[in-house]
C-alpha positions in Angstrom: 2.5 -3.3 -8.7 4.3 -2.4 -5.5 7.5 -0.3 -5.5 10.1 -1.3 -3.0 12.0 1.4 -1.3 15.2 1.0 0.7 14.6 1.2 4.4 16.3 4.0 6.3 17.1 3.2 10.0 16.0 6.0 12.4 19.7 6.6 13.3 20.5 7.1 9.6 17.6 9.6 9.2 18.9 11.6 12.2 22.4 11.7 10.8 21.1 12.8 7.4 19.1 15.6 8.9 22.0 16.9 11.0 24.3 16.8 7.9 21.7 18.5 5.7 21.2 21.3 8.3 25.0 21.8 8.5 25.4 21.8 4.8 22.6 24.4 4.4 24.8 26.9 6.4 27.0 27.1 3.3 30.4 27.0 5.1 32.9 24.5 3.7 34.5 24.2 7.1 31.3 23.3 8.8 30.5 20.8 6.0 33.5 18.7 7.0 32.0 17.8 10.4 30.9 14.2 10.5 28.0 12.9 12.6 27.0 9.5 13.6 24.0 8.5 15.7 23.5 5.5 18.0 20.0 5.5 19.2 19.4 9.0 20.8 23.2 9.7 21.1 24.8 11.8 18.5 28.6 11.7 18.0 30.2 14.7 16.3 33.7 14.5 14.8 36.0 16.8 12.9 37.9 20.0 13.3 36.8 23.7 13.3 38.6 27.0 13.4 36.6 28.7 16.1 34.6 28.2 19.2 31.8 30.1 17.6 31.5 27.4 14.8 31.5 24.7 17.5 28.7 26.4 19.4 26.7 26.6 16.1 27.1 22.9 15.4 26.2 22.0 19.0 23.1 24.1 18.8 22.0 22.4 15.6 22.5 19.0 17.3 20.7 19.8 20.4 17.7 21.3 18.6 16.9 17.8 17.2 14.1 16.3 19.3 15.5 12.8 18.9 18.9 13.7 20.4 19.2 13.1 24.1 23.0 13.1 24.3 25.8 14.7 22.2 29.3 13.3 22.3 31.5 16.1 21.1 34.7 14.9 19.5 35.2 18.1 17.5 38.6 19.8 17.9 38.9 23.5 17.7 42.2 24.8 16.3 42.9 28.3 17.4 45.8 30.6 17.5 45.1 31.2 21.2 45.5 28.6 23.9 42.5 28.6 26.3 42.7 27.2 29.7 39.5 26.1 31.6 41.5 25.7 34.8 41.8 28.6 37.2 45.3 29.6 38.2 
């Protein structure tokens, strides 16, 4: 007798792997980040409290061989306002 298993699309597999890796870090703040993949593009959404956390999430995403492009929609809330424009 054959057992049927629900098919997982490649995009869903990638999203699950990213979410699992983030979850393994053990930080509730990082666990609130949402990811969605469309082909080889990964979209990250949510809010973090530091630039360090953002860099960690981006490193996880870019270490996935299937990811060719990351669309970062993560907002960093910080007590300091940073400007990337020279005065």
